[in-house]
C-alpha positions as CSV (number, residue, x, y, z in Angstrom):
1,M,-23.3,-7.6,2.2
2,N,-23.7,-12.1,1.9
3,S,-22.7,-11.9,-1.8
4,L,-19.5,-9.9,-0.8
5,F,-18.8,-12.5,1.7
6,Y,-18.7,-15.3,-1.0
7,I,-17.1,-13.3,-3.9
8,S,-14.3,-12.7,-1.8
9,I,-13.9,-15.7,-1.0
10,L,-13.9,-16.9,-4.6
11,N,-11.7,-14.3,-5.0
12,F,-9.3,-15.8,-2.7
13,I,-9.5,-19.3,-3.8
14,I,-8.5,-18.4,-7.7
15,L,-5.7,-16.2,-6.4
16,Y,-4.0,-18.7,-4.5
17,L,-4.9,-22.1,-7.4
18,S,-3.2,-18.9,-9.7
19,L,0.3,-18.3,-8.0
20,K,0.6,-22.0,-6.7
21,F,0.2,-23.6,-9.9
22,L,2.5,-20.9,-11.6
23,I,4.9,-21.4,-9.2
24,K,4.8,-25.3,-9.4
25,K,4.9,-25.3,-13.1
26,K,7.7,-22.1,-13.2
27,L,5.8,-20.5,-15.5
28,W,6.8,-16.7,-14.2
29,T,10.1,-15.4,-15.5
30,I,10.2,-12.4,-13.8
31,Y,13.2,-12.5,-11.2
32,S,14.3,-10.1,-8.2
33,Y,17.8,-10.3,-7.9
34,P,20.1,-9.6,-5.1
35,T,22.9,-7.1,-6.0
36,T,26.0,-6.1,-4.1
37,E,25.2,-1.9,-3.5
38,G,22.1,-3.6,-1.4
39,K,18.9,-2.9,-3.4
40,K,18.1,-6.3,-2.7
41,V,18.1,-7.8,0.9
42,K,17.2,-11.2,-0.6
43,S,19.9,-13.6,-0.6
44,N,18.5,-15.8,-4.0
45,K,16.2,-14.5,-7.0
46,V,12.8,-14.3,-6.1
47,Y,9.9,-14.8,-8.2
48,S,9.1,-11.0,-8.6
49,G,5.8,-9.0,-10.4
50,L,3.4,-11.1,-9.5
51,G,1.5,-8.1,-8.1
52,L,0.3,-8.5,-11.8
53,V,-1.8,-11.4,-10.7
54,C,-2.8,-10.6,-7.9
55,I,-4.5,-7.1,-9.9
56,I,-6.1,-8.8,-12.7
57,V,-7.7,-11.5,-10.0
58,T,-8.8,-8.6,-8.3
59,L,-10.1,-6.7,-11.4
60,A,-11.9,-9.6,-12.9
61,T,-13.7,-10.4,-9.4
62,F,-15.1,-7.1,-8.9
63,I,-16.5,-6.6,-12.4
64,F,-18.2,-9.6,-11.8
65,Y,-19.6,-8.8,-8.6
66,N,-21.0,-5.4,-10.0
67,Q,-22.7,-7.1,-12.6
68,L,-23.9,-9.5,-10.9
69,N,-25.4,-7.0,-8.5
70,N,-26.2,-4.8,-11.4
71,F,-24.3,-1.8,-9.6
72,E,-23.6,0.7,-12.0
73,M,-19.8,1.2,-13.2
74,K,-19.2,3.8,-14.1
75,N,-18.3,5.7,-11.3
76,F,-15.0,3.3,-11.0
77,N,-14.1,3.7,-15.0
78,Y,-11.4,6.6,-14.3
79,F,-10.3,4.2,-10.9
80,L,-10.4,1.2,-12.7
81,I,-8.0,3.0,-15.6
82,F,-5.4,4.2,-13.9
83,I,-5.3,0.8,-11.8
84,I,-4.2,-0.8,-14.3
85,I,-1.9,2.1,-16.2
86,S,-0.3,2.0,-12.7
87,T,0.2,-1.7,-12.7
88,F,1.9,-1.6,-16.3
89,I,4.5,1.1,-15.2
90,G,5.3,-1.2,-12.2
91,L,5.7,-4.3,-14.9
92,L,7.8,-2.2,-16.9
93,D,10.2,-0.9,-13.7
94,D,10.2,-4.4,-12.8
95,I,11.3,-5.9,-16.1
96,F,13.9,-3.2,-17.5
97,D,14.6,-1.4,-14.1
98,I,12.8,2.0,-14.9
99,D,15.3,5.3,-14.7
100,P,14.3,6.6,-10.8
101,Y,13.7,10.1,-11.9
102,L,11.5,9.4,-14.9
103,K,9.8,6.9,-12.4
104,L,9.1,9.5,-9.8
105,I,7.8,12.1,-12.6
106,T,5.2,9.4,-13.8
107,I,4.1,8.7,-10.2
108,F,4.1,12.4,-9.7
109,F,1.6,12.5,-12.4
110,I,-0.4,9.3,-10.7
111,C,-0.9,11.5,-8.1
112,L,-1.5,14.6,-9.8
113,F,-4.7,12.6,-11.2
114,I,-5.5,11.6,-8.2
115,C,-5.9,14.6,-6.3
116,F,-7.6,16.3,-9.1
117,S,-10.2,13.6,-9.1
118,F,-11.6,15.2,-5.9
119,F,-10.3,18.3,-6.1
120,E,-11.7,19.8,-9.1
121,G,-12.9,24.1,-9.2
122,A,-10.4,25.1,-7.3
123,I,-10.9,28.6,-7.2
124,T,-9.2,30.2,-4.2
125,N,-6.0,31.5,-3.1
126,I,-6.5,28.3,0.3
127,D,-7.8,26.0,-1.9
128,K,-5.4,25.9,-4.2
129,F,-2.6,25.8,-1.4
130,Y,-4.3,22.7,0.4
131,F,-4.7,21.0,-3.7
132,L,-0.6,21.5,-3.4
133,I,-0.2,19.8,0.0
134,T,-2.4,17.2,-0.8
135,V,-0.3,16.4,-3.7
136,L,2.8,16.4,-2.1
137,F,1.3,14.3,1.2
138,I,0.1,12.2,-1.2
139,L,3.2,11.2,-3.5
140,I,5.2,10.8,-0.1
141,Y,2.6,8.4,1.1
142,F,2.8,7.0,-2.9
143,N,6.4,6.3,-2.6
144,S,6.1,5.4,1.1
145,V,4.1,2.1,-0.6
146,N,6.6,1.6,-2.9
147,F,9.8,1.9,-0.6
148,I,8.5,-0.9,2.7
149,D,7.8,-4.0,0.0
150,G,11.0,-4.7,1.3
151,S,10.5,-7.4,4.0
152,D,8.1,-10.9,3.5
153,G,5.0,-9.9,3.9
154,F,5.6,-6.0,5.2
155,L,3.6,-4.4,2.6
156,I,0.4,-6.7,2.4
157,C,0.4,-6.7,6.2
158,H,0.1,-2.6,5.5
159,V,-2.8,-3.1,3.1
160,I,-4.7,-5.7,5.3
161,F,-4.9,-3.6,8.1
162,Y,-5.6,-0.6,6.6
163,I,-8.5,-2.4,4.7
164,L,-9.4,-3.2,8.2
165,G,-9.2,0.2,9.3
166,A,-11.5,1.7,6.1
167,I,-13.9,-0.8,7.4
168,L,-13.4,0.5,10.9
169,I,-14.0,4.0,9.4
170,V,-16.9,3.4,7.0
171,N,-19.2,1.1,9.0
172,N,-19.5,4.4,11.6
173,I,-19.9,6.6,8.7
174,N,-23.1,6.1,6.0
175,I,-20.9,8.2,3.1
176,K,-22.6,6.5,0.1
177,I,-18.9,6.9,-2.4
178,L,-17.2,5.7,1.1
179,D,-19.1,2.4,0.9
180,E,-18.9,1.7,-2.5
181,Y,-14.9,1.7,-3.2
182,L,-14.8,-0.4,0.4
183,T,-16.3,-3.5,-1.6
184,F,-13.5,-2.8,-4.2
185,L,-11.4,-2.9,-0.6
186,I,-12.7,-6.1,0.6
187,I,-12.1,-7.9,-2.0
188,F,-8.5,-6.5,-2.5
189,L,-8.5,-7.7,1.3
190,S,-9.0,-11.5,0.4
191,T,-6.5,-11.1,-2.7
192,S,-4.0,-9.3,0.0
193,L,-4.5,-12.7,2.1
194,A,-4.0,-15.1,-0.2
195,F,-0.9,-13.6,-1.3
196,L,0.9,-13.3,1.9
197,I,0.8,-16.9,1.9
198,F,3.4,-17.7,-0.1
199,N,5.0,-13.9,0.3
200,L,5.6,-15.3,4.1
201,S,8.0,-18.3,2.8
202,G,10.5,-15.5,1.1
203,K,9.7,-17.6,-2.4
204,I,7.6,-14.2,-4.3
205,I,7.4,-11.1,-4.0
206,I,4.5,-8.1,-5.2
207,G,7.2,-6.5,-7.0
208,N,7.0,-2.7,-8.2
209,T,4.3,-4.4,-10.1
210,G,1.5,-4.8,-7.4
211,S,3.1,-1.9,-4.9
212,F,2.3,1.1,-8.2
213,A,-1.0,-0.3,-8.1
214,I,-1.7,-0.9,-4.2
215,G,-0.1,2.9,-3.7
216,F,-2.6,3.9,-6.6
217,I,-5.7,2.3,-4.9
218,L,-4.7,3.3,-1.3
219,C,-4.5,6.8,-1.9
220,Y,-7.3,7.1,-4.0
221,F,-9.2,5.8,-0.7
222,G,-7.2,8.6,1.3
223,I,-8.5,11.7,-0.9
224,L,-11.9,10.3,-0.4
225,L,-11.1,10.0,3.3
226,I,-9.8,13.9,3.0
227,R,-12.7,14.7,1.0
228,N,-15.3,13.7,3.8
229,N,-13.5,15.6,5.9
230,L,-11.5,12.2,7.9
231,F,-8.1,13.2,7.2
232,Y,-6.6,12.3,10.7
233,Q,-8.4,8.9,10.6
234,L,-6.5,8.7,7.3
235,L,-3.1,9.5,9.0
236,I,-3.2,7.0,11.6
237,L,-4.1,4.3,9.0
238,I,-0.9,5.1,7.7
239,M,1.4,6.6,10.2
240,Y,3.9,3.6,10.4
241,P,5.3,3.8,6.2
242,L,4.7,7.6,6.6
243,T,6.7,8.4,9.3
244,D,9.6,5.8,8.8
245,V,10.0,7.3,4.8
246,I,9.8,10.5,6.1
247,L,12.6,10.5,8.9
248,S,14.5,7.9,7.1
249,L,15.2,10.8,4.0
250,L,15.4,13.1,6.3
251,N,18.3,10.8,7.7
252,K,19.5,10.9,3.9
253,L,19.4,14.5,4.0
254,I,21.6,14.8,6.9
255,I,24.4,12.5,6.0
256,K,24.3,14.2,1.8
257,K,23.3,10.8,0.4
258,D,20.6,10.8,-2.9
259,L,17.7,10.7,-2.4
260,I,15.9,8.8,-5.1
261,K,18.4,6.0,-5.4
262,K,16.6,2.8,-3.7
263,D,18.6,1.4,-0.9
264,F,16.8,0.2,1.7
265,C,17.7,2.5,4.2
266,Y,14.5,2.4,6.2
267,F,14.4,1.3,9.7
268,F,12.3,-1.8,9.5
269,L,14.9,-3.5,7.0
270,K,18.2,-2.2,9.3
271,P,17.4,-5.4,11.8
272,I,17.7,-7.0,8.5
273,K,20.6,-5.7,7.3
274,N,22.5,-5.7,10.1
275,K,21.9,-9.4,10.2
276,K,20.9,-9.4,14.2
277,Q,17.0,-10.5,12.8
278,T,14.9,-12.1,10.5
279,H,12.2,-11.2,8.0
280,F,9.6,-12.7,10.6
281,Y,11.0,-11.3,13.6
282,V,10.3,-7.6,11.6
283,L,6.6,-8.8,10.8
284,K,5.9,-10.1,14.0
285,N,7.0,-6.7,15.3
286,Y,4.7,-4.6,12.4
287,F,1.8,-6.9,13.5
288,I,1.7,-6.1,17.1
289,Y,2.1,-2.4,16.3
290,N,-0.8,-2.6,14.1
291,I,-3.1,-4.2,16.5
292,F,-2.4,-1.4,18.6
293,N,-2.7,1.4,16.1
294,F,-6.1,-0.3,15.1
295,F,-6.9,0.6,18.8
296,S,-5.5,4.1,17.8
297,L,-7.9,4.8,15.6
298,Y,-11.1,3.4,17.4
299,I,-9.9,6.3,20.3
300,S,-10.1,8.5,17.4
301,I,-13.5,7.5,16.4
302,Y,-15.2,6.9,19.8
303,I,-13.3,9.0,21.9
304,D,-11.3,11.3,21.1
305,T,-9.1,12.4,17.6
306,F,-6.3,14.2,18.9
307,F,-5.8,11.5,21.6
308,G,-6.0,8.9,19.1
309,L,-3.2,10.9,16.3
310,F,-1.1,10.9,19.1
311,C,-1.3,7.6,20.3
312,S,-0.8,6.5,16.7
313,L,2.3,8.6,16.2
314,A,4.0,7.2,19.4
315,I,4.1,3.7,18.9
316,S,4.8,4.3,15.4
317,C,7.9,6.2,16.5
318,I,8.4,3.4,19.5
319,L,8.8,0.9,16.5
320,I,11.0,3.0,14.7
321,L,13.2,3.2,17.8
322,H,13.0,-1.0,18.2
323,Y,13.9,-1.5,14.7
324,Q,16.7,1.1,15.1
325,R,18.7,-1.2,18.5
326,N,18.1,-4.5,16.5
């Protein structure tokens, strides 16, 4: 565990220096531009797609850590391959702006892989039903991760608390496969903290390159939780983005807007789009929410599962109403 701590610190330093060097020397050439249709809420162009650097550094650190400790890598082969695939698809989208329907189909097949990894050999009708429900659930959450990358620090804040919650869960449940994948998440936690320093300034964003990779990483671990009867704890970890995006999509259905179009209609962005509040205001409220949500997770583990789940849903709805009014 001590070696993991030092490796995570090393990962943080390498990524921080890499991002600082790229920005200072102006070597990065992928930008995100505002549009008249409200595609971006930024007022000026910002460095985008820097999730590529985050993933490269994280993968290199993770592989180095496993080699250093002579750990078996074969259990991670498909996991690592699909992180690379997800990152590459996101990079293509950041550069060429892939057609939304083609992108949705691609994400669907990635989600199918995530679910097939742990639902092999489904025979009975009930198994097939649960499989379809799981695919739908993961597809919605994967897209939710992509959608919430619209305000400085918001997605990274979600990642940080997701990983902290995962540490709380795994430390209280002795399951080997969760321990193995938690190692990767802890290294990625240091990646997220390093990136957050730059992301808070609003000058760089992780882009679809990063959000696609993050979606895969979090969904993959989410399936591990589901397969180990920790579905309700997973729901608490992802409650806000799931609730916000589902309600936003339902609202789009009601007013007959295009569901696929990424028009940043989500509740957490309304204070910014209405020009009443700043990105910092949105992030501050989400940070406070996550502290309370962490306690909801704690309640679900140590006191009562459904009471913890109810608390998480309640505070998510309260935050949505708060954003709606501002």
